[in-house]
C-alpha positions in Angstrom: -3.5 -29.4 -48.8 -7.3 -30.3 -48.8 -6.9 -33.3 -46.4 -4.9 -30.7 -44.3 -7.4 -28.2 -44.7 -10.3 -30.6 -43.9 -8.5 -31.9 -40.8 -7.8 -28.3 -39.8 -11.5 -27.6 -40.0 -12.5 -30.8 -38.2 -10.2 -30.0 -35.1 -11.3 -26.3 -35.1 -14.7 -27.4 -34.8 -13.9 -29.8 -32.1 -12.0 -26.9 -30.2 -15.5 -24.9 -30.5 -17.3 -27.6 -29.0 -14.9 -28.1 -26.2 -14.8 -24.3 -25.4 -18.6 -24.0 -25.4 -19.0 -26.8 -22.9 -16.0 -25.5 -20.8 -17.3 -22.2 -20.9 -20.9 -23.3 -19.8 -19.4 -25.4 -17.0 -17.3 -22.4 -15.6 -20.6 -20.3 -15.7 -22.4 -22.6 -13.4 -19.4 -23.4 -11.3 -17.6 -19.8 -11.0 -20.5 -17.2 -11.3 -17.9 -14.7 -9.8 -16.0 -15.0 -12.9 -19.0 -14.6 -15.5 -17.6 -11.7 -17.0 -14.4 -13.3 -18.0 -16.1 -16.5 -18.7 -18.5 -14.6 -21.0 -15.9 -12.7 -23.2 -14.1 -16.0 -23.8 -17.6 -17.7 -24.9 -18.1 -14.7 -27.1 -14.7 -15.3 -28.8 -15.5 -18.9 -29.4 -18.8 -18.2 -31.1 -17.1 -15.3 -33.2 -14.4 -17.9 -34.1 -17.1 -20.4 -35.1 -19.1 -17.9 -37.1 -15.9 -17.2 -39.0 -15.1 -21.0 -39.7 -18.5 -21.4 -40.8 -18.2 -18.5 -43.2 -14.7 -20.1 -44.5 -16.2 -23.4 -45.2 -19.1 -22.0 -47.1 -17.1 -19.8 -49.5 -14.0 -22.4 -49.6 -14.4 -22.9 -53.2 -15.8 -19.6 -54.2 -13.9 -16.7 -55.9 -13.4 -15.5 -52.3 -11.5 -18.6 -51.3 -8.6 -16.2 -50.2 -10.9 -14.4 -47.9 -12.2 -17.5 -46.6 -8.7 -19.0 -46.1 -7.7 -15.9 -44.2 -11.0 -16.2 -42.0 -10.3 -19.8 -41.3 -6.6 -19.2 -40.0 -8.1 -16.1 -37.9 -10.7 -18.5 -36.4 -8.1 -20.8 -35.5 -5.8 -18.3 -33.7 -8.7 -16.7 -32.1 -10.0 -20.3 -30.8 -6.5 -20.8 -29.4 -6.8 -17.5 -27.3 -10.1 -18.5 -26.1 -9.2 -22.0 -25.0 -6.3 -20.7 -23.4 -8.0 -18.0 -21.3 -11.0 -20.7 -20.3 -8.3 -23.3 -19.3 -6.4 -20.5 -17.3 -9.9 -19.8 -15.3 -10.5 -23.4 -14.8 -7.1 -24.3 -13.3 -6.4 -21.1 -11.3 -10.0 -20.1 -9.9 -11.6 -23.5 -9.8 -9.0 -26.6 -9.4 -6.4 -24.6 -7.3 -8.9 -23.3 -4.7 -10.7 -27.0 -4.6 -7.0 -28.2 -3.6 -6.5 -25.4 -1.1 -3.7 -24.3 -3.2 -3.4 -20.5 -3.0 -2.4 -18.6 -6.0 -2.1 -14.8 -6.4 -3.7 -13.4 -9.6 -0.3 -12.2 -10.6 0.8 -15.8 -11.4 -2.3 -16.6 -13.5 -1.8 -13.5 -15.6 1.9 -14.0 -16.3 1.1 -17.7 -17.1 -1.5 -16.4 -19.7 0.6 -14.0 -21.3 3.4 -16.7 -21.4 0.9 -19.0 -23.0 -0.4 -16.7 -25.4 3.3 -15.8 -26.6 3.9 -19.5 -27.0 0.5 -19.9 -28.8 1.4 -16.8 -31.2 4.7 -18.3 -32.4 3.3 -21.7 -32.7 0.5 -20.2 -34.7 2.9 -18.3 -37.1 4.9 -21.6 -37.7 1.8 -23.5 -38.2 0.9 -20.9 -41.2 4.2 -21.1 -42.6 6.1 -18.0 -41.2 10.0 -18.6 -41.0 10.6 -17.7 -37.0 14.3 -17.6 -37.4 14.0 -14.7 -40.0 11.3 -13.1 -38.3 13.2 -12.8 -34.9 16.3 -11.5 -36.7 14.4 -8.8 -38.6 12.2 -7.7 -35.6 15.3 -7.4 -33.1 15.1 -3.5 -33.4 11.3 -3.5 -33.2 11.6 -5.5 -30.0 14.2 -3.1 -28.5 11.9 0.0 -29.4 8.8 -1.8 -27.9 10.6 -2.7 -24.8 11.9 0.8 -24.3 8.3 2.2 -24.7 7.0 -0.4 -22.2 9.5 0.1 -19.6 6.9 1.2 -17.1 4.7 -1.7 -17.8 7.7 -4.0 -17.7 8.7 -2.3 -14.3 5.4 -3.1 -12.8 5.6 -6.7 -13.8 9.0 -7.1 -12.3 7.8 -5.1 -9.4 5.0 -7.5 -8.8 7.1 -10.4 -9.4 9.9 -9.3 -6.9 7.2 -8.4 -4.3 5.8 -11.9 -4.5 8.9 -13.8 -4.3 10.1 -11.5 -1.4 6.4 -12.0 0.3 6.9 -8.1 1.0 3.0 -7.6 0.5 0.4 -10.4 0.7 -3.3 -10.7 0.0 -5.2 -9.7 3.3 -2.4 -7.6 4.5 -3.2 -4.3 6.0 -0.6 -1.5 4.8 -0.4 2.1 4.6 1.2 3.8 1.9 1.6 7.7 2.3 -1.9 8.7 3.3 -3.6 5.8 2.3 -4.5 2.8 4.4 -6.2 -0.2 3.7 -6.2 -4.2 3.2 -4.5 -5.5 0.3 -7.0 -7.7 -1.8 -5.2 -8.5 -5.0 -1.8 -8.2 -6.6 -1.9 -8.2 -10.5 1.0 -7.7 -13.1 0.5 -4.0 -13.4 -1.0 -2.9 -9.7 -1.9 -3.9 -6.4 -5.3 -3.5 -5.4 -6.2 -2.0 -1.9 -9.8 -1.5 -0.2 -9.7 1.3 2.4 -12.1 1.3 5.5 -14.2 3.6 3.4 -14.8 0.9 0.9 -12.5 2.9 -1.7 -10.4 0.7 -4.1 -7.1 2.3 -4.6 -4.9 0.6 -7.5 -1.1 1.4 -6.7 1.3 0.4 -9.5 3.9 -2.3 -8.6 6.9 -0.4 -9.5 5.7 2.6 -6.9 6.0 -0.1 -4.2 9.5 -1.2 -5.2 10.8 2.5 -5.2 8.9 3.9 -2.2 8.5 2.9 1.4 5.4 1.5 2.8 4.2 0.1 6.1 2.4 -3.3 6.7 0.6 -3.6 9.9 1.7 -6.1 12.3 5.1 -7.9 12.8 5.7 -10.4 9.9 6.8 -12.9 12.2 3.6 -12.4 14.5 1.2 -15.3 13.1 -1.6 -13.0 14.5 -2.5 -9.7 13.7 -1.2 -7.1 16.7 -0.9 -3.4 16.2 -0.3 -1.1 18.9 -2.4 1.9 19.0 -1.9 5.1 21.1 -4.5 6.9 22.8 -4.0 10.5 24.2 -5.1 12.6 27.5 -4.1 15.8 28.5 -4.9 15.6 32.5 -4.3 17.7 35.5 -1.9 17.2 38.2 -4.5 15.8 40.7 -2.7 12.5 41.5 0.9 11.4 41.0 1.7 10.1 37.5 2.2 6.4 38.5 -1.2 6.2 40.1 -2.8 7.7 36.8 -1.0 5.5 34.7 -2.4 2.5 36.7 -5.9 3.8 36.6 -5.6 4.0 32.9 -4.1 0.5 32.5 -6.7 -0.9 34.8 -9.4 0.8 32.9 -9.1 -1.4 29.7 -7.7 -4.6 31.4 -10.9 -5.0 33.6 -13.2 -4.1 30.8 -12.5 -7.1 28.4 -13.0 -5.1 25.3 -13.3 -6.8 22.0 -10.4 -6.6 19.6 -8.1 -5.8 22.3 -5.2 -8.1 23.0 -4.3 -9.3 26.3 -0.5 -10.2 25.1 1.3 -7.8 25.1 -0.6 -6.1 27.8 -1.8 -2.5 27.8 0.5 0.2 29.0 0.3 4.0 30.0 3.1 6.4 30.4 3.6 10.1 31.0 4.9 11.5 27.8 5.3 15.0 28.5 4.4 17.9 30.8 3.8 21.0 29.1 1.3 24.0 28.9 -0.1 23.5 32.3 -0.9 19.8 31.7 0.4 16.3 31.8 0.2 14.5 28.7 -0.3 10.6 29.2 -0.5 8.0 26.4 -2.7 4.6 27.0 -1.2 2.2 24.4 -2.7 -1.1 23.5 -2.5 -3.9 20.8 -5.4 -4.2 18.4 -6.0 -7.6 16.9 -8.2 -6.3 14.2 -7.0 -3.4 12.0 -10.6 -2.9 10.3 -11.8 -1.6 13.7 -9.0 0.9 14.7 -11.0 4.0 15.4 -14.5 2.2 16.9 -12.0 0.3 19.3 -10.1 3.5 20.1 -13.4 5.1 21.0 -14.4 2.6 23.5 -10.9 2.2 25.1 -11.3 6.2 25.5 -14.7 6.0 27.0 -13.5 3.2 29.7 -10.5 5.1 30.3 -12.4 8.5 31.0 -15.0 7.0 33.0 -12.1 5.4 35.3 -10.4 8.8 35.5 -13.6 10.6 36.5 -14.2 7.9 39.3 -10.6 8.7 40.3 -11.3 12.5 40.5 -8.7 13.1 37.7 -10.0 15.7 35.3 -9.2 16.8 31.8 -6.7 19.5 31.7 -7.1 22.9 29.8 -3.9 24.0 28.2 -2.7 27.2 29.7 -0.2 29.6 28.1 1.2 32.9 29.6 2.1 35.9 27.3 4.0 39.0 28.4 3.8 42.0 26.1 6.2 44.5 26.8 5.9 48.0 25.2 9.6 49.1 24.0 10.0 52.8 24.5 13.0 55.1 25.3 12.4 54.9 28.8 12.5 51.5 28.7 15.6 50.9 26.4 17.4 53.4 29.0 16.6 51.2 31.9 17.6 48.1 30.1 20.9 49.8 29.1 21.6 50.8 32.7 21.0 47.5 34.0 23.5 46.0 31.4 26.0 48.8 32.2 25.8 48.0 36.0 26.4 44.2 35.2 29.4 45.0 33.2 30.9 47.1 36.0 30.2 44.4 38.7 31.9 41.9 36.5 35.0 44.1 36.0 35.2 44.7 39.7 35.3 41.0 40.4 38.5 40.5 38.3 42.0 41.2 40.1 43.6 42.9 37.1 40.9 45.8 37.1 41.1 46.3 40.9 43.6 49.3 40.6 41.2 51.1 38.5 38.9 53.7 39.9 35.0 53.5 39.5 35.1 56.2 36.6 37.8 54.2 34.8 35.6 51.0 35.2 32.7 52.3 33.8 34.5 53.7 30.8 36.1 50.1 30.2 32.5 48.8 30.8 31.1 51.1 27.9 33.6 49.4 25.5 32.9 45.8 26.1 31.3 43.5 23.6 29.5 40.4 23.6 31.9 37.7 22.8 30.9 34.3 24.3 33.1 31.1 24.2 32.2 27.4 24.8 
């Protein structure tokens, strides 16, 4: 046992040296991951201190405490090395090889390695894994039930990545949230809006609800159709107005406005004393939707003004009638006369006199048929 203990201590010290060197290397090469690397380095140092404490008091009366500290240092050192190795592989080596991997894969691999290391460490310290698995079946079921939301988020993230439904750099709209996907983790999808607000959407929510991805998935470039609306008067025929609107942005060569598909203009409605037109164009940069709409609108308004087409003011006419006894009597008289004329036009009522037709008209009811 003493040889095994000395061998274990030697290997632990070697692991500490490797961990410190790897952490310093990552701090120099990946400054953006300084927080994760610093936490792993701190864990390495704490485990090293625990091992030094264990070696100093190994032969003392508190040797049991020293042994526990040594085993805890070994377990923590393994966690720190796994974390540093995952940062090295997924955030340094893979990008250097131009191999893109979302952070969700890193999280899942890291969690799987931690699970394997946990079972391996239990086996090293002499725990019977077979009996442990048998006795913890009920506990595992309870834990799985209590973590069903977390498991749903993990499975949701995996399915989203396998189906490529949402990818990093996609522009998406979820309810009233519109922004660009910047990261997909094991629990959530990170979206940054145009207002530089970071929104975290649970992966299970994306699996259960509808969301929209800007642009066609089969289109290699970003092309998103935008609608710019105008309420205009009737000074020119609609076809001429549509041509003016299309030519206003086609000749302007506006940045971020795609040439293919070409812009179009359509008369969508005629209501409330004005003609409602829609100028449609394809935007190739979703980040600049409102500024580009503004430029398109300015060019279109200038072209309409040159052509003598003015913006229309909505008009609405309302007739207010005062209902009194005199008006009610007049309406009843008009209704009665219409019924009498209807009866007079039918051959079966021709033999009746005018008084009889008037009496029959008083007993008619409104009964429409289709």
